[in-house]
N, C-alpha and C positions, 0 to 999 in steps of 0.2 A: 504494499500500500503506499509505502515511503516514496518509494521510486516513481509509482505512478501519479502521485502527489507531485514532486519534484518537475514530472513532465507537463503536468499543467497549469502550475504557477509561470514555466515557459511559455508555455503556448497563449497564454492570457496576457504576457506580458510583463507579471508583477515583478519576476526575478529575468536577470539573463543567465545565460546556461552556465557561464565562469561564474555566476555568485552561487548557483547551486551546486556546482561541483566543491566549491570551497567549503559549503554547508555541510555537503556528503561526508567531505573527509573527517571532518572535528567530528562528526556522530559515531557513537560507539555501535555495535551491530545489533544490539538488542533495545536501540532508542526507541523511546514511546512517540505517541504524538506532541503531548505538549512540549517537551524536549524541542523537537524540530521546530516547530513554531519560533519559540525561545529564541533559537539561532538566525532563523530568517527575520524576526522582528528586531534583532539588534543589529541588522544591516540598514543601511542608507538605502532611500528610493533611489534608483539610476536614473529615473526619469525628474527627479525632482528639479534639473537644473540648477544646483549648487544650494538649494535650499533644505533645511536641516527638518527632512522627514522620514518615519521611519518606512521601512520596505513592506511592511505589514501592518495596518492599521487592525482596531478594536475590532471594528464591524467585519473585516474580510476573516479575522480570526475566529469571528463566531460564527461565520459561515463556513470555513473549514470544519471546523470542529462538530458543527451541527450534519453536516452531507457524509462524513465519517462516519458518525455513530449509526446513520442509518443506511450505512452502504450505499451513498450515489453521489459519490465523489465527482464520477462524469459529468453532474448538473453545475459543476463548481463555475464553470465560463459561463455560463447563462447567469447565474447569480451576482459575478463579479463583473462582467463585460458588456457592454451595450455598445455595438459599434467600435469606434474609433474613442471610444468613453471607457476607462476603467473605474470602478466604482469604489470610493475610499469611504464613505460615511452616509446615511441615513440621518437628512437633518430636519426631517420633518413629515407630515401625514394631513392632508386635511381631505374635506369632503367626496374630491374629485381626482387628485393624484397624490402622489408620494414624491417626496424633494430631494434629490440626492447630492453630496458634494463629489465631484468627479475630476480625473485629468481628462484632458482633453489630448490625447497624442498627436492630431494634426496640427494645431494651434501651440502646441506644448504651452497650456496653461491651466489654472484650475479653472471650474466653470458649474457652476446649479445646472442640474436637469431635472424638469417635470416630467415624471411617467404618469399616463392615465391608469387609473385603479381599476377601473370596470371600464373593459371593451364593450363597446357597442358604437353603432351608426351615430347616436346622437351623443354620446360622449366626445367623439373625435371631431363632432361638428363644431362644438363646444370648445375644445381645446384648440382647434385651429382659428376659434374665434377671438382668442384668448391671445393666442401668437401675431394675429394679424393686429390687431388694438395696439398691443407691446411693441411692435415692429414701427409705428408710428410715431412712439413717442422717445424722442432723444433730449436726454435733459440730465442733469448732474446730481438730478434729488429722485429719478426714477431709475429702478432696474434695469438694466442696458437689456435688450434683447440681441441674440446671438444668431440662432438659427432653429426651426423647424426641421426635426432628424426624422428619418422613420427607419427602424430597425427592427429587421424580424418579425414582423407584425406591430413591432411598440410602435407609439408614437412619443417623440421626448421633446420638450420645449427647452431649448437651450438658452441659460442666461448667465450674465456675470455672476463671477462668487464673491460674496463680500465677506470679509473678515469683519465678524462683530458680533453682535447679540439683538432681537426685536427689544421694541421697548419694551413689552410683556417681561421678558425675561430680565432686562435691565431694572424694572421697578420692583420685581419681585425679589432679587438680589439685594437693591438698596433703599428699597420704601422710600417716601417720599424724595422727589427730586428737588434738589435747589431751584424756584421758579425763575431765575435766568436761563437756567440749561436747558430748561423746561421751553421757556419761550423761543429759545433760537432754535430747538428741533422745530418746534411749530411753525415758525418763522420759513425752513426749509422745504416742509411740507405744505405751506403757502403756494411758496413758489412754484413748487409742481404741480399744483392745483390749480394754479392759474394759467400755466402753459396747457393744461390737458382740458381745461374749461374753453381756453381759446379753439381746441382743435374740434371743439364739441364732445368731448369725451369725459365721461362720470364715473369716476371708481366704484362706488356703489357700495362697497364693503370695507368702509377705511377704518379701523381696528388697530389697537396698540400691536398685537402679533403681526399684523400687515406692515410694520414699518422697523427697517432694520437701522439700525444705528452703526457708520460706517467710519472706521480708524483711519482717518486723513491727516495728512501731514499739517494741515492749518487746522486741526481741531476735530472733535467728533460730528456729522453729518448725519443726517437723517434723510433715509431713501424709501420711495415707496413703493409695494411689493405686489402681487398678487393680484392682477385685472381678471380673474378667473368672471366676477360678475359684472365688469364695466359693462357700460351702456354706452354708445356711438350714435348720437343724433343729426351725424351729417351724411346723408343719404348718398351724396354726389361722391364720397373719397372712398366709400368700401363696396364691395358688392352686396346683391341684397341679401343673402343667406346671413353674412356677416352682420349686417343691420339689423335684421330681424331678432326680435327677443327671445332667442331658442330658449334661454334658461328660464322663463316665465311659462310655465303651463298650467292651465284652469285657476284654481285659488293659492297657487303655490306663493310663498314670502320668501323675498331674496333678502338675505342680508344676517348680523347676528344681532341677536334681540337688543343687549345693553346698550348698541350705538346706531341703532336706526332709527331715521328722523320721522315726525310723526306724519309726514304726507307720504312716507314710503310703507307704511302699515296698509294704506290702499292698494297698492301694488306697484307694478313698473311702469304704467303709462302718467303715474302723478309725482314720479320720481323729476327731482329738478336739478340743476347744479349747486344750490344750496343746500342739498340734502349731505353733501360731500363736507362741508361746512358744521351742519350739526353734526357729523360722528366725528369730526376732528374737536369740536369741542368737548365732547363726550371723552374722548381718548385725551385732550389736555386735563380734564379733570381728574380721571385715571391717575394719570403722572402725577398731579400735585398733592394728590390725597393717600397716594402710597399703594394704589391698587386697586380704587375701588371705583366703579363706575358711577353717574348720578343717580340713576336708577337700577334698583335690583327687586325681583319679583319671581315667583314658584308658579306662575304659569304665562301661558299667549296671552292671555286676555289681560290677565293683571300687566303685562309689560306693556299694550296697547294703551292701554288706560293711563298709565306712566307718563308715557311719552306723549300723549296728546293732550292731557289735561291737569296733570301735577307738575307745579312750578318747580325747577332745579335748584336743589338745596346753594346754600352760599358757600363759598371755600374759604371764608376769612371767619366762619364761626368754627371749622376744625384747625384750620392753619392759619393762625395771628398773623405769622410772617409775611404772607402774600399781600401785597397791594390791593387796594381797592380799587383801581384802575384796571388791573389785570382780572380781578373777580369780577368788575363789570363787562370785561372784552368776553370774558367765560361764559356770563349770562346771556349776554348777547349773541353768542355764536349758538346757545340753547334756545334761542327763541321759538316759540311755536309757530310763527308766522316766519316764512321763507326770507320773505324782502325785509325783514328785519334783522338778519343774521349780519349782513353786508358780501360784498365780494372780498373775493381772496385779495386783490390788486389795495380795495380800501383796510382789509386786515392787515396788510403787510406794514401798510404805513403806522397803521395805530401800534403796530408792537414794535416797531422801529422805532417810535416815539418814545415808548416804553421803556425799551431796553438802551436809548442811545447814551443817556446819563452815565451808565455803565460800560458801556461799549461806545467811545467817540467814533471808533472806524466805521460803523454801518453807513452805507450810503442813506442820505434822504430821502430818494426815490429809488424803486426796487427796478432792477435790469429786465429792458425789454425783450421778451421772448421771441428769438429768432425764429419765426415763422414766413411758410411762402405765401405770397400775394391771395391764394386761392384761400388758404388756410384763414386769413385776416378778413377776408370778405365775410367767410361762412361761421365767422367766429360766434361766441355765444354771446346775447345781450348781456350789458353790465347790472343790468337791474332784474331780478328774479322776482317774476309776479307772484302773487298770493295765492293760493289752490282757490278754486272756484266755490265749492261747497266743504267748510269744513266739515273733519270728523269727531260727531258728538257719541260718546260711549257714556254708560252708567258710572259712577265713580266706584270703585271699587278699594276694601281697606287693603293699605298696605302691609308686608308681612310684619309681622311681632318682629321685634327687637332688631338687633344693628349686625346680623350676621352677613359673613360673605354669600352672595348668590351661588347657589348649587347649580350648574349647568342645564338647562329646559332639555337640550339636544344638542348630539355630539356635531352634528354640521350645521352649517352654514345656510341649509337650503329644507325648509320643512311644509308638509304638503297638508292644508288645512282644508280638504276637500270633505263632504259630508252633508248628510241632510242637517245635522245639528248646527253646523258651520254656518250653512245655506240659511238658515232661519235666524241664527244673530246676525248675520252680514244684512239680512232684510229687514229687520227690525232694527238695526243702528243706523241704517240707509237714509238719505234723503233723494235720492235719485229719481229718474224717470221711469224705470221700473216700478218702484212702491206708489208712484202717482197714478201709473196707468192702471195698476193691480185695485187701487181703492176706487176708481173711477169705474172700474168694470163692476165691483161687488155695488156700487152705487146705483149705477144702471139695472143692474138685475133685480135690485129692490124696487127701484121706481117701477119695474115691469111687472112683477110680482104682485106689488099695490094694485097698478091699473088692473090687471087681469082678475084679481079677486072683486073688484069694485063692480066691473063690467057682468061677470057673472052671477052678481048676488043681486 
């Protein structure tokens, strides 16, 4: 088995032949698997171009041990290799795909690759839709798209690899973040949103786990990730299959409950650019409070009621060190009315005005995004209109205590179809269907009374 393992490691280019010969020469005839893996792990990675990286990662070692125990070692190549990419680590798993850290043998660089978890025509279309939207975005605060690859029937979205951790991980490790630091991260994401909104792209799932902190020579920068739920409003820039909201089916709710804007609870058609501002406000609240979103609940209806009817709490009540001006900005971003939240351009000016006494190097006016002329003509309006019909739900009691929220569902997409949901949506709606329905009942009642009168 040891010789077969060595040949497999050479075949998938994890080791060079001379490296394996050196390991094999140092092994005792009765060496066990852990000893062999220890020897391999002590070697430097030949492909790392001078970087200090081991030839065997913890993830790779786990797969080798698992397949050896199940006597399925020939499957090692499929587990650790995707075409030109050597899998090094699993970075995370979402509702639609798994993200890996990998080495690109062609470009000789580290990359992040996202692979579809459920193979289906719908999942493939959604994946291509995400890739096309991300390909349009070229901005220093948005993760960079590299390519969409097809390997042995698997679809891979290849992106730049960012050294750092998400805001979610940073807050869990450090607790409440100093407000100046949090405001600078917010400025980076506002810059990215200003650029994306000019291209008529709404992120639609902005949250702490979708913002990566990148270690840059000039300091820590925040970068926007995961455009899997993004919505493109410009039909002239993308194909019909791309602009179609393929991820909204029936009564599906898209987003993450703690960060969804009030209008987002009505469905995909009600979402506007200011919905991203609301989600960013929830994220900033999470950062400043040390890991607590503005609203927590234990059910879908309670979440909907909180975001649409309940005023957001004040940050200064729990964190006195936060300036009143920043607290007011968070309250503005969490406004129930989209038009009152402000545009990214306006908020950038407000945050810079707040930070300038602590960082005089900040420019007075944000840099203009370099967009093609066609994109400027089709840019989103600076003023976001308020929704035509507000959503009114019966007020529900908040959950007792101040415990952390237990997730209602593991994914970012929840189907809420069914007869009970239909009744709930009908009785809290003020739409045309309800009016027509009651008009129909009224006509039936009048006809019934006339029929009784004439027959008597």
